[in-house]
TORKOL-4160 file (C-alpha; in steps of 0.2 Angstrom, whole numbers, padded with zeros to 4 digits, m for minus):
426
<pt num="1" X="0238" Y="0284" Z="0275"/>
<pt num="2" X="0224" Y="0275" Z="0267"/>
<pt num="3" X="0224" Y="0265" Z="0250"/>
<pt num="4" X="0212" Y="0262" Z="0240"/>
<pt num="5" X="0205" Y="0247" Z="0229"/>
<pt num="6" X="0198" Y="0250" Z="0214"/>
<pt num="7" X="0191" Y="0234" Z="0205"/>
<pt num="8" X="0191" Y="0236" Z="0185"/>
<pt num="9" X="0175" Y="0231" Z="0176"/>
<pt num="10" X="0177" Y="0211" Z="0174"/>
<pt num="11" X="0172" Y="0203" Z="0156"/>
<pt num="12" X="0165" Y="0187" Z="0152"/>
<pt num="13" X="0168" Y="0177" Z="0136"/>
<pt num="14" X="0151" Y="0171" Z="0128"/>
<pt num="15" X="0151" Y="0155" Z="0120"/>
<pt num="16" X="0152" Y="0163" Z="0103"/>
<pt num="17" X="0168" Y="0170" Z="0105"/>
<pt num="18" X="0161" Y="0188" Z="0110"/>
<pt num="19" X="0167" Y="0199" Z="0127"/>
<pt num="20" X="0154" Y="0206" Z="0138"/>
<pt num="21" X="0156" Y="0219" Z="0150"/>
<pt num="22" X="0149" Y="0217" Z="0165"/>
<pt num="23" X="0147" Y="0237" Z="0165"/>
<pt num="24" X="0143" Y="0239" Z="0146"/>
<pt num="25" X="0125" Y="0242" Z="0143"/>
<pt num="26" X="0127" Y="0240" Z="0123"/>
<pt num="27" X="0133" Y="0224" Z="0126"/>
<pt num="28" X="0129" Y="0210" Z="0113"/>
<pt num="29" X="0124" Y="0193" Z="0116"/>
<pt num="30" X="0128" Y="0180" Z="0105"/>
<pt num="31" X="0118" Y="0165" Z="0098"/>
<pt num="32" X="0120" Y="0150" Z="0110"/>
<pt num="33" X="0130" Y="0137" Z="0099"/>
<pt num="34" X="0127" Y="0119" Z="0104"/>
<pt num="35" X="0139" Y="0105" Z="0104"/>
<pt num="36" X="0139" Y="0101" Z="0086"/>
<pt num="37" X="0141" Y="0120" Z="0081"/>
<pt num="38" X="0123" Y="0123" Z="0078"/>
<pt num="39" X="0112" Y="0137" Z="0084"/>
<pt num="40" X="0094" Y="0136" Z="0087"/>
<pt num="41" X="0089" Y="0145" Z="0072"/>
<pt num="42" X="0100" Y="0137" Z="0061"/>
<pt num="43" X="0093" Y="0118" Z="0067"/>
<pt num="44" X="0074" Y="0127" Z="0065"/>
<pt num="45" X="0079" Y="0132" Z="0047"/>
<pt num="46" X="0085" Y="0115" Z="0044"/>
<pt num="47" X="0071" Y="0107" Z="0048"/>
<pt num="48" X="0059" Y="0118" Z="0040"/>
<pt num="49" X="0067" Y="0112" Z="0024"/>
<pt num="50" X="0067" Y="0096" Z="0025"/>
<pt num="51" X="0048" Y="0095" Z="0030"/>
<pt num="52" X="0042" Y="0110" Z="0020"/>
<pt num="53" X="0038" Y="0098" Z="0006"/>
<pt num="54" X="0028" Y="0087" Z="0016"/>
<pt num="55" X="0018" Y="0101" Z="0024"/>
<pt num="56" X="0016" Y="0107" Z="0007"/>
<pt num="57" X="0009" Y="0092" Z="0000"/>
<pt num="58" X="m0005" Y="0090" Z="0015"/>
<pt num="59" X="m0009" Y="0108" Z="0013"/>
<pt num="60" X="m0013" Y="0106" Z="m0004"/>
<pt num="61" X="m0023" Y="0089" Z="m0001"/>
<pt num="62" X="m0032" Y="0097" Z="0015"/>
<pt num="63" X="m0038" Y="0110" Z="0004"/>
<pt num="64" X="m0043" Y="0102" Z="m0010"/>
<pt num="65" X="m0054" Y="0089" Z="0002"/>
<pt num="66" X="m0061" Y="0105" Z="0010"/>
<pt num="67" X="m0066" Y="0114" Z="m0006"/>
<pt num="68" X="m0075" Y="0096" Z="m0012"/>
<pt num="69" X="m0083" Y="0097" Z="0004"/>
<pt num="70" X="m0091" Y="0112" Z="0003"/>
<pt num="71" X="m0093" Y="0109" Z="m0016"/>
<pt num="72" X="m0103" Y="0092" Z="m0013"/>
<pt num="73" X="m0117" Y="0092" Z="m0021"/>
<pt num="74" X="m0134" Y="0089" Z="m0009"/>
<pt num="75" X="m0141" Y="0076" Z="m0020"/>
<pt num="76" X="m0131" Y="0059" Z="m0028"/>
<pt num="77" X="m0129" Y="0053" Z="m0046"/>
<pt num="78" X="m0132" Y="0034" Z="m0042"/>
<pt num="79" X="m0144" Y="0027" Z="m0053"/>
<pt num="80" X="m0162" Y="0022" Z="m0048"/>
<pt num="81" X="m0158" Y="0031" Z="m0030"/>
<pt num="82" X="m0171" Y="0042" Z="m0021"/>
<pt num="83" X="m0159" Y="0057" Z="m0017"/>
<pt num="84" X="m0153" Y="0056" Z="m0037"/>
<pt num="85" X="m0162" Y="0069" Z="m0047"/>
<pt num="86" X="m0154" Y="0068" Z="m0063"/>
<pt num="87" X="m0164" Y="0057" Z="m0077"/>
<pt num="88" X="m0157" Y="0043" Z="m0071"/>
<pt num="89" X="m0163" Y="0043" Z="m0052"/>
<pt num="90" X="m0179" Y="0042" Z="m0043"/>
<pt num="91" X="m0179" Y="0057" Z="m0033"/>
<pt num="92" X="m0197" Y="0062" Z="m0040"/>
<pt num="93" X="m0205" Y="0047" Z="m0036"/>
<pt num="94" X="m0199" Y="0047" Z="m0018"/>
<pt num="95" X="m0203" Y="0064" Z="m0012"/>
<pt num="96" X="m0223" Y="0060" Z="m0019"/>
<pt num="97" X="m0224" Y="0045" Z="m0007"/>
<pt num="98" X="m0217" Y="0056" Z="0006"/>
<pt num="99" X="m0227" Y="0069" Z="0004"/>
<pt num="100" X="m0241" Y="0056" Z="0004"/>
<pt num="101" X="m0237" Y="0050" Z="0021"/>
<pt num="102" X="m0225" Y="0035" Z="0017"/>
<pt num="103" X="m0207" Y="0036" Z="0025"/>
<pt num="104" X="m0196" Y="0032" Z="0012"/>
<pt num="105" X="m0178" Y="0024" Z="0021"/>
<pt num="106" X="m0164" Y="0024" Z="0010"/>
<pt num="107" X="m0151" Y="0010" Z="0011"/>
<pt num="108" X="m0137" Y="0004" Z="0004"/>
<pt num="109" X="m0133" Y="m0010" Z="0013"/>
<pt num="110" X="m0140" Y="m0030" Z="0012"/>
<pt num="111" X="m0138" Y="m0031" Z="0031"/>
<pt num="112" X="m0147" Y="m0014" Z="0033"/>
<pt num="113" X="m0163" Y="m0017" Z="0023"/>
<pt num="114" X="m0166" Y="m0033" Z="0029"/>
<pt num="115" X="m0164" Y="m0025" Z="0048"/>
<pt num="116" X="m0176" Y="m0010" Z="0041"/>
<pt num="117" X="m0189" Y="m0022" Z="0031"/>
<pt num="118" X="m0201" Y="m0031" Z="0043"/>
<pt num="119" X="m0218" Y="m0036" Z="0043"/>
<pt num="120" X="m0228" Y="m0023" Z="0036"/>
<pt num="121" X="m0218" Y="m0014" Z="0027"/>
<pt num="122" X="m0213" Y="m0013" Z="0007"/>
<pt num="123" X="m0194" Y="m0016" Z="0001"/>
<pt num="124" X="m0190" Y="m0012" Z="m0017"/>
<pt num="125" X="m0172" Y="m0017" Z="m0023"/>
<pt num="126" X="m0165" Y="m0007" Z="m0037"/>
<pt num="127" X="m0156" Y="m0016" Z="m0053"/>
<pt num="128" X="m0139" Y="m0025" Z="m0047"/>
<pt num="129" X="m0131" Y="m0040" Z="m0053"/>
<pt num="130" X="m0115" Y="m0039" Z="m0039"/>
<pt num="131" X="m0126" Y="m0049" Z="m0026"/>
<pt num="132" X="m0118" Y="m0064" Z="m0018"/>
<pt num="133" X="m0128" Y="m0079" Z="m0014"/>
<pt num="134" X="m0131" Y="m0075" Z="0005"/>
<pt num="135" X="m0136" Y="m0059" Z="0000"/>
<pt num="136" X="m0147" Y="m0066" Z="m0012"/>
<pt num="137" X="m0155" Y="m0078" Z="0001"/>
<pt num="138" X="m0155" Y="m0063" Z="0015"/>
<pt num="139" X="m0167" Y="m0055" Z="0003"/>
<pt num="140" X="m0176" Y="m0068" Z="m0004"/>
<pt num="141" X="m0182" Y="m0070" Z="0017"/>
<pt num="142" X="m0190" Y="m0053" Z="0022"/>
<pt num="143" X="m0205" Y="m0054" Z="0030"/>
<pt num="144" X="m0208" Y="m0037" Z="0020"/>
<pt num="145" X="m0218" Y="m0036" Z="0002"/>
<pt num="146" X="m0204" Y="m0036" Z="m0008"/>
<pt num="147" X="m0202" Y="m0026" Z="m0026"/>
<pt num="148" X="m0190" Y="m0032" Z="m0038"/>
<pt num="149" X="m0183" Y="m0017" Z="m0052"/>
<pt num="150" X="m0174" Y="m0026" Z="m0068"/>
<pt num="151" X="m0168" Y="m0041" Z="m0055"/>
<pt num="152" X="m0156" Y="m0055" Z="m0061"/>
<pt num="153" X="m0161" Y="m0072" Z="m0062"/>
<pt num="154" X="m0154" Y="m0079" Z="m0047"/>
<pt num="155" X="m0165" Y="m0064" Z="m0036"/>
<pt num="156" X="m0180" Y="m0067" Z="m0045"/>
<pt num="157" X="m0181" Y="m0087" Z="m0045"/>
<pt num="158" X="m0176" Y="m0085" Z="m0025"/>
<pt num="159" X="m0190" Y="m0073" Z="m0020"/>
<pt num="160" X="m0203" Y="m0081" Z="m0028"/>
<pt num="161" X="m0198" Y="m0101" Z="m0025"/>
<pt num="162" X="m0195" Y="m0102" Z="m0045"/>
<pt num="163" X="m0211" Y="m0098" Z="m0050"/>
<pt num="164" X="m0204" Y="m0083" Z="m0062"/>
<pt num="165" X="m0190" Y="m0083" Z="m0072"/>
<pt num="166" X="m0182" Y="m0072" Z="m0085"/>
<pt num="167" X="m0185" Y="m0073" Z="m0101"/>
<pt num="168" X="m0169" Y="m0065" Z="m0112"/>
<pt num="169" X="m0168" Y="m0058" Z="m0129"/>
<pt num="170" X="m0189" Y="m0053" Z="m0129"/>
<pt num="171" X="m0189" Y="m0036" Z="m0141"/>
<pt num="172" X="m0198" Y="m0019" Z="m0134"/>
<pt num="173" X="m0216" Y="m0018" Z="m0142"/>
<pt num="174" X="m0216" Y="m0004" Z="m0154"/>
<pt num="175" X="m0230" Y="0005" Z="m0147"/>
<pt num="176" X="m0240" Y="0006" Z="m0128"/>
<pt num="177" X="m0247" Y="m0011" Z="m0122"/>
<pt num="178" X="m0266" Y="m0015" Z="m0112"/>
<pt num="179" X="m0259" Y="m0023" Z="m0095"/>
<pt num="180" X="m0272" Y="m0036" Z="m0099"/>
<pt num="181" X="m0271" Y="m0042" Z="m0080"/>
<pt num="182" X="m0282" Y="m0037" Z="m0064"/>
<pt num="183" X="m0272" Y="m0030" Z="m0053"/>
<pt num="184" X="m0278" Y="m0014" Z="m0046"/>
<pt num="185" X="m0261" Y="m0005" Z="m0050"/>
<pt num="186" X="m0260" Y="m0011" Z="m0069"/>
<pt num="187" X="m0278" Y="m0007" Z="m0071"/>
<pt num="188" X="m0275" Y="0012" Z="m0063"/>
<pt num="189" X="m0257" Y="0013" Z="m0074"/>
<pt num="190" X="m0266" Y="0009" Z="m0090"/>
<pt num="191" X="m0256" Y="0006" Z="m0107"/>
<pt num="192" X="m0238" Y="0008" Z="m0105"/>
<pt num="193" X="m0222" Y="0004" Z="m0114"/>
<pt num="194" X="m0211" Y="m0007" Z="m0102"/>
<pt num="195" X="m0198" Y="m0019" Z="m0112"/>
<pt num="196" X="m0206" Y="m0039" Z="m0107"/>
<pt num="197" X="m0193" Y="m0051" Z="m0100"/>
<pt num="198" X="m0203" Y="m0060" Z="m0087"/>
<pt num="199" X="m0211" Y="m0077" Z="m0086"/>
<pt num="200" X="m0221" Y="m0091" Z="m0076"/>
<pt num="201" X="m0213" Y="m0107" Z="m0073"/>
<pt num="202" X="m0225" Y="m0123" Z="m0079"/>
<pt num="203" X="m0235" Y="m0128" Z="m0065"/>
<pt num="204" X="m0233" Y="m0111" Z="m0055"/>
<pt num="205" X="m0248" Y="m0104" Z="m0048"/>
<pt num="206" X="m0252" Y="m0087" Z="m0040"/>
<pt num="207" X="m0243" Y="m0077" Z="m0053"/>
<pt num="208" X="m0251" Y="m0065" Z="m0061"/>
<pt num="209" X="m0242" Y="m0057" Z="m0077"/>
<pt num="210" X="m0245" Y="m0041" Z="m0084"/>
<pt num="211" X="m0241" Y="m0030" Z="m0100"/>
<pt num="212" X="m0239" Y="m0047" Z="m0111"/>
<pt num="213" X="m0230" Y="m0047" Z="m0126"/>
<pt num="214" X="m0222" Y="m0060" Z="m0136"/>
<pt num="215" X="m0224" Y="m0075" Z="m0122"/>
<pt num="216" X="m0216" Y="m0066" Z="m0111"/>
<pt num="217" X="m0224" Y="m0051" Z="m0096"/>
<pt num="218" X="m0217" Y="m0035" Z="m0093"/>
<pt num="219" X="m0224" Y="m0037" Z="m0073"/>
<pt num="220" X="m0224" Y="m0052" Z="m0064"/>
<pt num="221" X="m0232" Y="m0053" Z="m0046"/>
<pt num="222" X="m0235" Y="m0068" Z="m0033"/>
<pt num="223" X="m0245" Y="m0070" Z="m0018"/>
<pt num="224" X="m0239" Y="m0081" Z="m0004"/>
<pt num="225" X="m0251" Y="m0085" Z="0009"/>
<pt num="226" X="m0248" Y="m0085" Z="0028"/>
<pt num="227" X="m0253" Y="m0084" Z="0048"/>
<pt num="228" X="m0250" Y="m0065" Z="0046"/>
<pt num="229" X="m0256" Y="m0064" Z="0028"/>
<pt num="230" X="m0244" Y="m0069" Z="0017"/>
<pt num="231" X="m0233" Y="m0057" Z="0007"/>
<pt num="232" X="m0231" Y="m0051" Z="m0012"/>
<pt num="233" X="m0217" Y="m0051" Z="m0021"/>
<pt num="234" X="m0219" Y="m0039" Z="m0037"/>
<pt num="235" X="m0205" Y="m0042" Z="m0051"/>
<pt num="236" X="m0204" Y="m0028" Z="m0065"/>
<pt num="237" X="m0192" Y="m0032" Z="m0080"/>
<pt num="238" X="m0190" Y="m0013" Z="m0085"/>
<pt num="239" X="m0184" Y="m0001" Z="m0069"/>
<pt num="240" X="m0186" Y="0013" Z="m0081"/>
<pt num="241" X="m0202" Y="0019" Z="m0075"/>
<pt num="242" X="m0197" Y="0024" Z="m0059"/>
<pt num="243" X="m0186" Y="0038" Z="m0066"/>
<pt num="244" X="m0184" Y="0055" Z="m0066"/>
<pt num="245" X="m0183" Y="0055" Z="m0086"/>
<pt num="246" X="m0199" Y="0045" Z="m0089"/>
<pt num="247" X="m0211" Y="0045" Z="m0074"/>
<pt num="248" X="m0222" Y="0057" Z="m0083"/>
<pt num="249" X="m0224" Y="0047" Z="m0097"/>
<pt num="250" X="m0239" Y="0037" Z="m0100"/>
<pt num="251" X="m0243" Y="0028" Z="m0083"/>
<pt num="252" X="m0227" Y="0026" Z="m0077"/>
<pt num="253" X="m0231" Y="0037" Z="m0061"/>
<pt num="254" X="m0247" Y="0028" Z="m0057"/>
<pt num="255" X="m0237" Y="0012" Z="m0058"/>
<pt num="256" X="m0225" Y="0018" Z="m0046"/>
<pt num="257" X="m0234" Y="0026" Z="m0033"/>
<pt num="258" X="m0247" Y="0010" Z="m0036"/>
<pt num="259" X="m0232" Y="0000" Z="m0033"/>
<pt num="260" X="m0222" Y="0008" Z="m0019"/>
<pt num="261" X="m0233" Y="0018" Z="m0009"/>
<pt num="262" X="m0245" Y="0003" Z="m0001"/>
<pt num="263" X="m0238" Y="0003" Z="0013"/>
<pt num="264" X="m0234" Y="0016" Z="0027"/>
<pt num="265" X="m0213" Y="0011" Z="0025"/>
<pt num="266" X="m0204" Y="0010" Z="0010"/>
<pt num="267" X="m0185" Y="0003" Z="0012"/>
<pt num="268" X="m0173" Y="0007" Z="m0004"/>
<pt num="269" X="m0162" Y="m0002" Z="m0006"/>
<pt num="270" X="m0149" Y="0003" Z="m0019"/>
<pt num="271" X="m0134" Y="m0009" Z="m0016"/>
<pt num="272" X="m0117" Y="m0005" Z="m0015"/>
<pt num="273" X="m0105" Y="m0011" Z="m0027"/>
<pt num="274" X="m0091" Y="m0014" Z="m0009"/>
<pt num="275" X="m0106" Y="m0022" Z="0000"/>
<pt num="276" X="m0104" Y="m0041" Z="0008"/>
<pt num="277" X="m0115" Y="m0038" Z="0023"/>
<pt num="278" X="m0127" Y="m0051" Z="0023"/>
<pt num="279" X="m0137" Y="m0059" Z="0039"/>
<pt num="280" X="m0136" Y="m0073" Z="0048"/>
<pt num="281" X="m0150" Y="m0085" Z="0057"/>
<pt num="282" X="m0163" Y="m0078" Z="0068"/>
<pt num="283" X="m0160" Y="m0060" Z="0060"/>
<pt num="284" X="m0142" Y="m0059" Z="0069"/>
<pt num="285" X="m0127" Y="m0050" Z="0059"/>
<pt num="286" X="m0117" Y="m0061" Z="0051"/>
<pt num="287" X="m0098" Y="m0061" Z="0057"/>
<pt num="288" X="m0094" Y="m0051" Z="0042"/>
<pt num="289" X="m0107" Y="m0036" Z="0045"/>
<pt num="290" X="m0102" Y="m0022" Z="0052"/>
<pt num="291" X="m0084" Y="m0024" Z="0055"/>
<pt num="292" X="m0080" Y="m0010" Z="0044"/>
<pt num="293" X="m0088" Y="0006" Z="0045"/>
<pt num="294" X="m0097" Y="0013" Z="0029"/>
<pt num="295" X="m0082" Y="0023" Z="0022"/>
<pt num="296" X="m0070" Y="0009" Z="0022"/>
<pt num="297" X="m0071" Y="0006" Z="0005"/>
<pt num="298" X="m0070" Y="0021" Z="m0001"/>
<pt num="299" X="m0054" Y="0025" Z="0009"/>
<pt num="300" X="m0046" Y="0010" Z="0004"/>
<pt num="301" X="m0049" Y="0012" Z="m0015"/>
<pt num="302" X="m0041" Y="0032" Z="m0010"/>
<pt num="303" X="m0027" Y="0023" Z="m0003"/>
<pt num="304" X="m0024" Y="0011" Z="m0018"/>
<pt num="305" X="m0024" Y="0025" Z="m0028"/>
<pt num="306" X="m0011" Y="0034" Z="m0019"/>
<pt num="307" X="0001" Y="0020" Z="m0019"/>
<pt num="308" X="m0002" Y="0020" Z="m0038"/>
<pt num="309" X="0003" Y="0035" Z="m0040"/>
<pt num="310" X="0017" Y="0036" Z="m0027"/>
<pt num="311" X="0024" Y="0020" Z="m0037"/>
<pt num="312" X="0021" Y="0029" Z="m0052"/>
<pt num="313" X="0031" Y="0044" Z="m0048"/>
<pt num="314" X="0046" Y="0035" Z="m0038"/>
<pt num="315" X="0050" Y="0022" Z="m0048"/>
<pt num="316" X="0065" Y="0019" Z="m0056"/>
<pt num="317" X="0064" Y="0025" Z="m0076"/>
<pt num="318" X="0075" Y="0018" Z="m0087"/>
<pt num="319" X="0077" Y="0028" Z="m0102"/>
<pt num="320" X="0090" Y="0028" Z="m0117"/>
<pt num="321" X="0108" Y="0024" Z="m0116"/>
<pt num="322" X="0119" Y="0040" Z="m0114"/>
<pt num="323" X="0137" Y="0039" Z="m0122"/>
<pt num="324" X="0148" Y="0048" Z="m0108"/>
<pt num="325" X="0167" Y="0052" Z="m0110"/>
<pt num="326" X="0178" Y="0039" Z="m0101"/>
<pt num="327" X="0190" Y="0048" Z="m0087"/>
<pt num="328" X="0202" Y="0037" Z="m0093"/>
<pt num="329" X="0208" Y="0029" Z="m0110"/>
<pt num="330" X="0214" Y="0010" Z="m0107"/>
<pt num="331" X="0224" Y="0005" Z="m0123"/>
<pt num="332" X="0217" Y="m0014" Z="m0127"/>
<pt num="333" X="0234" Y="m0023" Z="m0124"/>
<pt num="334" X="0231" Y="m0016" Z="m0106"/>
<pt num="335" X="0214" Y="m0023" Z="m0106"/>
<pt num="336" X="0219" Y="m0040" Z="m0113"/>
<pt num="337" X="0235" Y="m0041" Z="m0102"/>
<pt num="338" X="0222" Y="m0037" Z="m0088"/>
<pt num="339" X="0211" Y="m0053" Z="m0089"/>
<pt num="340" X="0227" Y="m0064" Z="m0095"/>
<pt num="341" X="0232" Y="m0060" Z="m0077"/>
<pt num="342" X="0216" Y="m0062" Z="m0071"/>
<pt num="343" X="0212" Y="m0080" Z="m0079"/>
<pt num="344" X="0232" Y="m0085" Z="m0073"/>
<pt num="345" X="0226" Y="m0079" Z="m0056"/>
<pt num="346" X="0211" Y="m0088" Z="m0055"/>
<pt num="347" X="0218" Y="m0105" Z="m0064"/>
<pt num="348" X="0207" Y="m0103" Z="m0078"/>
<pt num="349" X="0214" Y="m0112" Z="m0089"/>
<pt num="350" X="0199" Y="m0119" Z="m0100"/>
<pt num="351" X="0191" Y="m0102" Z="m0100"/>
<pt num="352" X="0205" Y="m0093" Z="m0106"/>
<pt num="353" X="0207" Y="m0108" Z="m0120"/>
<pt num="354" X="0188" Y="m0108" Z="m0124"/>
<pt num="355" X="0191" Y="m0087" Z="m0128"/>
<pt num="356" X="0207" Y="m0090" Z="m0141"/>
<pt num="357" X="0198" Y="m0103" Z="m0149"/>
<pt num="358" X="0184" Y="m0092" Z="m0151"/>
<pt num="359" X="0193" Y="m0080" Z="m0158"/>
<pt num="360" X="0204" Y="m0090" Z="m0170"/>
<pt num="361" X="0187" Y="m0099" Z="m0176"/>
<pt num="362" X="0180" Y="m0079" Z="m0180"/>
<pt num="363" X="0196" Y="m0075" Z="m0188"/>
<pt num="364" X="0197" Y="m0090" Z="m0201"/>
<pt num="365" X="0178" Y="m0092" Z="m0204"/>
<pt num="366" X="0180" Y="m0072" Z="m0209"/>
<pt num="367" X="0196" Y="m0076" Z="m0218"/>
<pt num="368" X="0185" Y="m0089" Z="m0230"/>
<pt num="369" X="0169" Y="m0085" Z="m0231"/>
<pt num="370" X="0160" Y="m0097" Z="m0219"/>
<pt num="371" X="0145" Y="m0089" Z="m0211"/>
<pt num="372" X="0143" Y="m0086" Z="m0193"/>
<pt num="373" X="0129" Y="m0100" Z="m0195"/>
<pt num="374" X="0138" Y="m0114" Z="m0199"/>
<pt num="375" X="0143" Y="m0129" Z="m0189"/>
<pt num="376" X="0160" Y="m0135" Z="m0181"/>
<pt num="377" X="0161" Y="m0147" Z="m0196"/>
<pt num="378" X="0158" Y="m0136" Z="m0213"/>
<pt num="379" X="0172" Y="m0125" Z="m0202"/>
<pt num="380" X="0185" Y="m0137" Z="m0201"/>
<pt num="381" X="0182" Y="m0144" Z="m0217"/>
<pt num="382" X="0182" Y="m0126" Z="m0226"/>
<pt num="383" X="0199" Y="m0125" Z="m0216"/>
<pt num="384" X="0206" Y="m0139" Z="m0220"/>
<pt num="385" X="0202" Y="m0135" Z="m0238"/>
<pt num="386" X="0212" Y="m0120" Z="m0237"/>
<pt num="387" X="0228" Y="m0127" Z="m0225"/>
<pt num="388" X="0229" Y="m0144" Z="m0233"/>
<pt num="389" X="0229" Y="m0152" Z="m0214"/>
<pt num="390" X="0216" Y="m0166" Z="m0207"/>
<pt num="391" X="0199" Y="m0162" Z="m0203"/>
<pt num="392" X="0203" Y="m0172" Z="m0188"/>
<pt num="393" X="0217" Y="m0162" Z="m0181"/>
<pt num="394" X="0210" Y="m0145" Z="m0186"/>
<pt num="395" X="0193" Y="m0152" Z="m0175"/>
<pt num="396" X="0205" Y="m0156" Z="m0160"/>
<pt num="397" X="0214" Y="m0140" Z="m0161"/>
<pt num="398" X="0198" Y="m0128" Z="m0164"/>
<pt num="399" X="0186" Y="m0140" Z="m0153"/>
<pt num="400" X="0197" Y="m0151" Z="m0141"/>
<pt num="401" X="0197" Y="m0153" Z="m0123"/>
<pt num="402" X="0205" Y="m0138" Z="m0111"/>
<pt num="403" X="0224" Y="m0139" Z="m0108"/>
<pt num="404" X="0229" Y="m0145" Z="m0091"/>
<pt num="405" X="0243" Y="m0135" Z="m0088"/>
<pt num="406" X="0251" Y="m0116" Z="m0092"/>
<pt num="407" X="0265" Y="m0125" Z="m0104"/>
<pt num="408" X="0249" Y="m0134" Z="m0115"/>
<pt num="409" X="0238" Y="m0117" Z="m0114"/>
<pt num="410" X="0256" Y="m0107" Z="m0120"/>
<pt num="411" X="0254" Y="m0122" Z="m0135"/>
<pt num="412" X="0240" Y="m0121" Z="m0138"/>
<pt num="413" X="0239" Y="m0101" Z="m0143"/>
<pt num="414" X="0255" Y="m0104" Z="m0153"/>
<pt num="415" X="0248" Y="m0116" Z="m0163"/>
<pt num="416" X="0233" Y="m0106" Z="m0166"/>
<pt num="417" X="0242" Y="m0091" Z="m0169"/>
<pt num="418" X="0251" Y="m0101" Z="m0181"/>
<pt num="419" X="0235" Y="m0110" Z="m0190"/>
<pt num="420" X="0230" Y="m0092" Z="m0193"/>
<pt num="421" X="0243" Y="m0086" Z="m0201"/>
<pt num="422" X="0243" Y="m0102" Z="m0216"/>
<pt num="423" X="0224" Y="m0096" Z="m0217"/>
<pt num="424" X="0228" Y="m0079" Z="m0221"/>
<pt num="425" X="0244" Y="m0084" Z="m0232"/>
<pt num="426" X="0232" Y="m0093" Z="m0242"/>
């Protein structure tokens, strides 16, 4: 007799509690549960809910940056910049100079301008009043021909060795003015409408003034001699003749091209308000130049704006007081007894006595019509007249020293209650 042993299919319990038959093809596999009772899916959902707003803000910011990058104009809007096509820009003059063979190098940092402006070049400095003294000295010491457009008095005097200064408050001539000088560029330009404001200092030599009006001139040129032929410093107080809006008026175009197109290389400096670069001795960059990239200032301002917006967004706003119903009602007698127990536990007899005296003084003053602004003497005299007591005793009772023990405090409370009763009966 042969005995056959039949092994039943075994079943194992899944971590989620569902039984899986080893021989069942339709067995359901439950999700894996970790020790804290969560699953992989629940953890993913939790992380997504926590990070979705951050991802949303970053996505919107990236979209804005992408749109701004795509829509960024090919020209700038900085006044007197050679790539600015607006009426206050100078793109027209720069393009004409480029067609005539002049290489125009647009820079915005003083260190770059000083490095580019060597012998045989022209450096034009557009109007600015935010140059540091070190930057002024660096620009005034270049070997290139220097053209100053609307320069302030500090840069003007440093570049001309105090030969030319500004004359403020000179009115603009009503009509066009003849150049009245022998400079070829002024002769070609002819009559122009330029605002004057420059004058030669007494005793200055080699200074030529053009377009005079009311004791000043619109253009001043200083020639310096040297072993390499020297250089020329030309200052024009009215820089508008290079802008796109008026360059076609009168002789503005002739003056701009004749003044800026004398050399094969023109370094066009439009100073950046955030620029602090300069040059050290021997033309080497100073310690503060080149440490930060050119975009560091813009990023810093943007970060400051973001911090301010975040501070306003997350700051606590203190609005008006809102009356809320109390969860329980505390009776005045319970509050008084509770405060008394606190005073007794802390042995604060002086504080308790001061509270009793202040309450009694306020009550009797209100009863007798004594104003709150009255001093202690006026109150004691009024109480003395109403009760017939001595003013000295009343002053000792209402404003005397604090009690030294509990019995003295009890006696003081009894006396104050008696005094208040006497005043109210009067």
